TORMAR-187469 format. One record per residue (C-alpha): x, y, z; residue in one letter. Coordinates in nm, 3 decimals, padded with zeros to 5 digits. Each point is the difference from the previous one (the first is absolute). Example, Ala and Ser with C-alpha at 12.3 -4.5 7.8 and 13.67 -1.06 7.14 Angstrom:
SITE      px      py      pz rest
SITE  01.230 -00.450  00.780    A
SITE  00.137  00.344 -00.066    S
# end
This chain:
SITE      px      py      pz rest
SITE  00.983 -09.669  05.260    M
SITE  00.151  00.352  00.061    T
SITE -00.154  00.197 -00.278    N
SITE -00.310  00.199  00.072    R
SITE -00.294 -00.220 -00.036    P
SITE -00.277  00.095 -00.243    V
SITE -00.237  00.211  00.221    V
SITE -00.200  00.305 -00.081    A
SITE  00.102  00.336  00.157    D
SITE -00.150  00.063  00.352    T
SITE -00.163 -00.350 -00.013    S
SITE  00.080 -00.371  00.086    W
SITE  00.009 -00.342 -00.156    T
SITE  00.018 -00.366  00.147    A
SITE  00.285 -00.196 -00.133    V
SITE -00.031 -00.337  00.175    T
SITE -00.309 -00.235  00.078    D
SITE  00.022  00.123  00.351    A
SITE -00.027  00.350 -00.111    G
SITE -00.288 -00.068 -00.229    R
SITE -00.200 -00.178  00.251    G
SITE  00.057  00.259  00.296    I
SITE -00.302  00.212 -00.037    L
SITE -00.230 -00.311 -00.005    D
SITE  00.167 -00.133  00.316    A
SITE -00.041  00.332  00.184    V
SITE -00.357  00.030 -00.102    A
SITE -00.070 -00.370  00.104    A
SITE  00.076  00.085  00.359    D
SITE  00.116  00.353  00.076    P
SITE  00.010 -00.033  00.389    A
SITE  00.276 -00.264 -00.043    S
SITE  00.233  00.223 -00.215    V
SITE  00.328  00.150  00.145    L
SITE  00.113  00.305 -00.218    L
SITE  00.345  00.119  00.069    A
SITE  00.151  00.297 -00.167    L
SITE  00.337  00.159 -00.009    D
SITE  00.009  00.384  00.022    F
SITE  00.253  00.192 -00.207    D
SITE -00.018 -00.067 -00.365    G
SITE -00.314 -00.220  00.066    T
SITE -00.257  00.217  00.163    L
SITE  00.207  00.326 -00.036    A
SITE  00.211  00.121 -00.281    P
SITE  00.375  00.006  00.059    I
SITE  00.095  00.380  00.046    V
SITE  00.331  00.156  00.056    D
SITE -00.099  00.088  00.368    D
SITE -00.144 -00.292  00.181    P
SITE -00.151  00.244  00.271    V
SITE -00.215  00.141 -00.276    A
SITE -00.133 -00.351 -00.101    S
SITE -00.375 -00.066  00.018    T
SITE -00.217 -00.284 -00.128    M
SITE -00.212  00.052 -00.313    T
SITE -00.358  00.109  00.085    Q
SITE -00.114 -00.274 -00.252    E
SITE  00.160 -00.271  00.212    S
SITE -00.130  00.133  00.316    R
SITE -00.339  00.011 -00.145    N
SITE  00.009 -00.357 -00.099    A
SITE  00.156 -00.129  00.329    M
SITE -00.276  00.196  00.179    S
SITE -00.273 -00.200 -00.189    R
SITE  00.189 -00.319  00.104    L
SITE  00.077  00.084  00.360    D
SITE -00.215 -00.211  00.221    G
SITE -00.121 -00.220 -00.294    V
SITE  00.331 -00.200 -00.033    L
SITE  00.138 -00.185  00.295    A
SITE  00.286  00.255  00.023    T
SITE  00.141  00.277 -00.200    V
SITE  00.363  00.075  00.103    A
SITE  00.294  00.209 -00.121    I
SITE  00.325 -00.171  00.055    V
SITE  00.290  00.254 -00.048    T
SITE  00.344  00.080  00.086    G
SITE -00.107  00.336  00.125    R
SITE -00.066  00.080  00.352    E
SITE -00.371 -00.041  00.108    V
SITE -00.026  00.383  00.099    A
SITE  00.083  00.101 -00.370    A
SITE -00.256 -00.232 -00.140    V
SITE -00.274  00.109  00.246    R
SITE  00.059  00.361 -00.122    R
SITE  00.036 -00.076 -00.367    M
SITE -00.323 -00.207 -00.005    T
SITE -00.180  00.233  00.224    A
SITE -00.140 -00.326  00.176    V
SITE -00.068  00.181  00.320    D
SITE -00.143  00.337 -00.149    E
SITE -00.211 -00.116 -00.294    Q
SITE -00.270 -00.266 -00.001    P
SITE -00.001 -00.330 -00.204    G
SITE  00.299 -00.197  00.143    L
SITE -00.134 -00.078  00.346    E
SITE  00.146 -00.349 -00.013    H
SITE  00.331  00.054 -00.169    L
SITE  00.297 -00.183  00.138    V
SITE  00.355  00.157 -00.049    I
SITE  00.306 -00.206  00.049    L
SITE  00.284  00.231 -00.026    G
SITE  00.376 -00.047  00.002    Q
SITE -00.063 -00.330 -00.159    Y
SITE -00.220 -00.099  00.285    G
SITE  00.195  00.123  00.290    V
SITE -00.258  00.255  00.073    E
SITE -00.383 -00.049 -00.031    R
SITE -00.310  00.202  00.027    Y
SITE -00.352 -00.107 -00.002    D
SITE -00.240  00.269 -00.093    A
SITE -00.300 -00.180  00.130    A
SITE  00.130 -00.018  00.366    T
SITE  00.267  00.267  00.000    G
SITE  00.246 -00.245  00.106    T
SITE  00.380  00.096 -00.073    L
SITE  00.305 -00.231  00.017    R
SITE  00.284  00.239  00.010    D
SITE  00.352 -00.137  00.116    P
SITE  00.281  00.217  00.094    E
SITE  00.254  00.121 -00.256    I
SITE  00.335 -00.176  00.021    P
SITE  00.311  00.218  00.068    E
SITE  00.175 -00.154 -00.300    S
SITE -00.259  00.159 -00.245    V
SITE  00.047  00.350  00.149    R
SITE  00.365 -00.035 -00.056    T
SITE -00.048 -00.134 -00.339    A
SITE -00.197  00.316 -00.094    K
SITE  00.315  00.232  00.074    G
SITE  00.216 -00.233 -00.201    R
SITE -00.219  00.007 -00.285    L
SITE -00.040  00.387  00.008    D
SITE  00.384  00.011 -00.013    T
SITE  00.026 -00.270 -00.288    L
SITE -00.278  00.201 -00.200    A
SITE  00.220  00.322  00.012    Q
SITE  00.318 -00.192 -00.073    Q
SITE -00.169 -00.143 -00.305    L
SITE -00.087  00.332 -00.145    G
SITE  00.368  00.135  00.063    R
SITE  00.168 -00.294 -00.158    E
SITE -00.208 -00.017 -00.321    D
SITE -00.242  00.268 -00.144    P
SITE -00.215 -00.297 -00.125    R
SITE -00.066 -00.108  00.347    D
SITE -00.093  00.342  00.133    A
SITE -00.362  00.026  00.119    G
SITE -00.015 -00.315  00.226    C
SITE -00.189  00.049  00.317    W
SITE -00.084 -00.200  00.331    V
SITE -00.361 -00.090  00.103    E
SITE -00.059 -00.070  00.386    D
SITE -00.283 -00.270  00.004    K
SITE  00.019 -00.054  00.390    G
SITE  00.132 -00.355  00.019    R
SITE  00.161  00.011 -00.336    A
SITE  00.204  00.259 -00.186    V
SITE  00.030  00.010 -00.379    A
SITE  00.244  00.172 -00.256    L
SITE -00.181  00.148 -00.306    H
SITE  00.154  00.046 -00.322    T
SITE -00.312  00.107 -00.218    R
SITE  00.097  00.371  00.030    R
SITE  00.362 -00.061 -00.097    A
SITE  00.127  00.126 -00.329    A
SITE  00.041 -00.358 -00.116    D
SITE -00.222 -00.217  00.228    P
SITE  00.133 -00.331 -00.133    A
SITE  00.348  00.087  00.022    H
SITE -00.043  00.144  00.379    A
SITE -00.174 -00.323  00.089    L
SITE  00.278 -00.211 -00.141    A
SITE  00.255  00.212  00.168    T
SITE -00.179  00.018  00.345    A
SITE -00.113 -00.359  00.039    V
SITE  00.337 -00.168  00.108    P
SITE  00.076  00.290  00.235    R
SITE -00.350 -00.022  00.151    V
SITE  00.046 -00.384  00.050    R
SITE  00.342  00.084  00.186    D
SITE -00.194  00.218  00.235    I
SITE -00.269 -00.274  00.042    A
SITE  00.264 -00.276  00.082    A
SITE  00.176  00.235  00.242    D
SITE -00.317  00.091  00.191    L
SITE -00.151 -00.357 -00.040    E
SITE -00.302  00.133 -00.206    L
SITE -00.186 -00.156 -00.284    H
SITE -00.015  00.133 -00.356    C
SITE -00.313  00.032 -00.213    E
SITE  00.047  00.085 -00.362    D
SITE -00.279  00.207 -00.199    G
SITE -00.074  00.232 -00.287    R
SITE  00.290  00.264  00.032    N
SITE  00.037 -00.064  00.363    I
SITE  00.184 -00.224  00.248    I
SITE -00.130 -00.028  00.340    E
SITE  00.147 -00.110  00.338    L
SITE -00.207 -00.155  00.289    K
SITE  00.073 -00.163  00.315    A
SITE -00.262 -00.301 -00.014    A
SITE  00.060 -00.254 -00.255    V
SITE -00.371  00.002 -00.083    T
SITE -00.153 -00.030 -00.338    T
SITE -00.351  00.049 -00.147    K
SITE -00.021 -00.391 -00.020    A
SITE -00.023  00.000  00.395    Q
SITE -00.250  00.274 -00.008    A
SITE -00.212 -00.198 -00.251    M
SITE  00.014 -00.329  00.196    R
SITE -00.100  00.200  00.327    E
SITE -00.315  00.118 -00.191    L
SITE -00.073 -00.349 -00.152    I
SITE  00.028 -00.167  00.342    D
SITE -00.219  00.258  00.162    E
SITE -00.266  00.050 -00.278    V
SITE -00.007 -00.348 -00.131    K
SITE -00.121  00.090 -00.351    P
SITE -00.109 -00.215 -00.282    Q
SITE  00.137  00.251 -00.265    T
SITE  00.315  00.209  00.031    V
SITE  00.103  00.300 -00.230    I
SITE  00.320  00.188  00.039    M
SITE  00.072  00.323 -00.205    C
SITE  00.353  00.148 -00.026    G
SITE  00.253  00.154 -00.232    D
SITE  00.350 -00.060  00.124    D
SITE  00.266 -00.253  00.122    L
SITE -00.105  00.061  00.348    G
SITE -00.322 -00.153 -00.081    D
SITE  00.135 -00.329 -00.141    V
SITE -00.003 -00.183  00.334    P
SITE -00.364  00.070  00.057    A
SITE -00.082 -00.077 -00.372    L
SITE  00.178 -00.341  00.041    N
SITE -00.219 -00.063  00.312    V
SITE -00.297  00.040 -00.250    V
SITE  00.163 -00.212 -00.268    A
SITE  00.025 -00.301  00.264    E
SITE -00.364  00.062  00.085    W
SITE -00.100 -00.028 -00.364    I
SITE  00.228 -00.292 -00.066    D
SITE -00.191 -00.190  00.286    A
SITE -00.319  00.034 -00.222    G
SITE -00.151  00.298  00.172    R
SITE -00.120  00.322 -00.163    P
SITE  00.209  00.292  00.002    G
SITE  00.191  00.253 -00.211    A
SITE  00.321  00.202 -00.004    R
SITE -00.096  00.333 -00.120    V
SITE  00.297  00.211 -00.144    I
SITE  00.018  00.379 -00.051    S
SITE  00.225 -00.022 -00.300    F
SITE  00.276  00.258 -00.049    S
SITE  00.297  00.029 -00.246    G
SITE  00.206  00.058  00.304    E
SITE -00.039 -00.346  00.116    Q
SITE -00.098 -00.211 -00.298    P
SITE  00.089 -00.332  00.157    S
SITE -00.304  00.043  00.226    M
SITE -00.221 -00.135 -00.297    A
SITE  00.154 -00.352  00.067    E
SITE -00.206  00.001  00.327    Y
SITE -00.330  00.093 -00.140    A
SITE -00.339 -00.163 -00.029    D
SITE -00.146  00.347 -00.085    V
SITE  00.207  00.274 -00.153    V
SITE -00.120  00.366  00.067    C
SITE  00.113  00.306 -00.168    D
SITE  00.175  00.163  00.294    Q
SITE -00.210  00.155  00.279    T
SITE -00.294  00.083 -00.240    E
SITE -00.037 -00.352 -00.109    G
SITE  00.003 -00.100  00.367    I
SITE -00.296  00.233  00.066    A
SITE -00.160 -00.142 -00.300    A
SITE  00.032 -00.360  00.120    F
SITE -00.121  00.083  00.346    L
SITE -00.293  00.182 -00.155    G
SITE -00.092 -00.303 -00.214    A
SITE  00.036 -00.208  00.320    L
SITE -00.252  00.226  00.191    A
SITE -00.226  00.006 -00.298    D
SITE -00.027 -00.379 -00.032    R
SITE -00.049 -00.047  00.386    V
SITE -00.282  00.273  00.011    C
SITE -00.176 -00.153 -00.298    I
SITE  00.015 -00.357  00.142    E
SITE -00.128  00.138  00.339    M
# end
C-alpha cells in the first residue's frame, strides 16, 4: 500500500485491528503505556530550516495531559537532545516534567524528571564529514543548476546533507546519495536516508535500539510508536513484533506524499503533524474520561 490512505484532513484513522483497539487498550491501564514519538514530520512540521522547527502546540498540549499519566512519554529522534529540549521548551514551560528524550537515535538521553543527561563525545570522523559535505554541497550547485541550494546541517554526533531547498530536490538527492555514501565509506560512518536528506553518523544505532532500551526499562503492557520516515521503520518493526506476540500496541504514521511507502507500516494513519496532534488529543481525551 503506497497510495494515500483514506483519512480526513488534519485527522486520523485506524487501519488494522491493533489500531482500532489502541484507545481501549490505553484506557484500560494508562500507567502501563509506553508512548514514543519521532520529532520532525511527526510532532513538528518539516520546514526548510530545521533550526526553525518547533512542535505543534496541539501536540504539546495533548502530551502535557498524558505526562505523568502514562508510564512514559518519550521522543525518539535523530536530532541532538539539546535541539529537542529547545524546540519542545521542556525546561522552560510546564507540562512535560516527565518527558524522556532519546537523541541521535538513542546515543544521547535526557530525563526531564531528574535532569540526567547522557552526552557522549563527538567523534572526529563526524567533524571531518561536516567539512567534506560542505564542499560537496557547493560542488553539486556548480555542476548542475538543478542541484543548487543543497546545504549541510551539523547535528552534533551526526551531519546531514539536505536537498529540500535545491532547485530540484529529488534530482539533487539522487545525485548526492552515491557521493555521500563514498564519504561515509572513507570515514567509516553510517548512512541514514530520509525525506530529502541523507545523514552520516558514527554510531550504527537505530531507533530500534532506543525502543528496546525503553521497553526493557519501562516494562510496559502497551507500546505505541509514532513516526513518519524511513528512519522510524526499525522502531516501528519493534512495535510490530510486540503486536505479533499478542500484546496491545500501535504504529502511528504521520502520512506524507513525500514518503508514501510509510503507509505500509501503519496501524493508525494520520494526516501529517495535524493528524498526529488529533490522535494524541483523542488519546488524552479517552484517558481523562476513563479516569
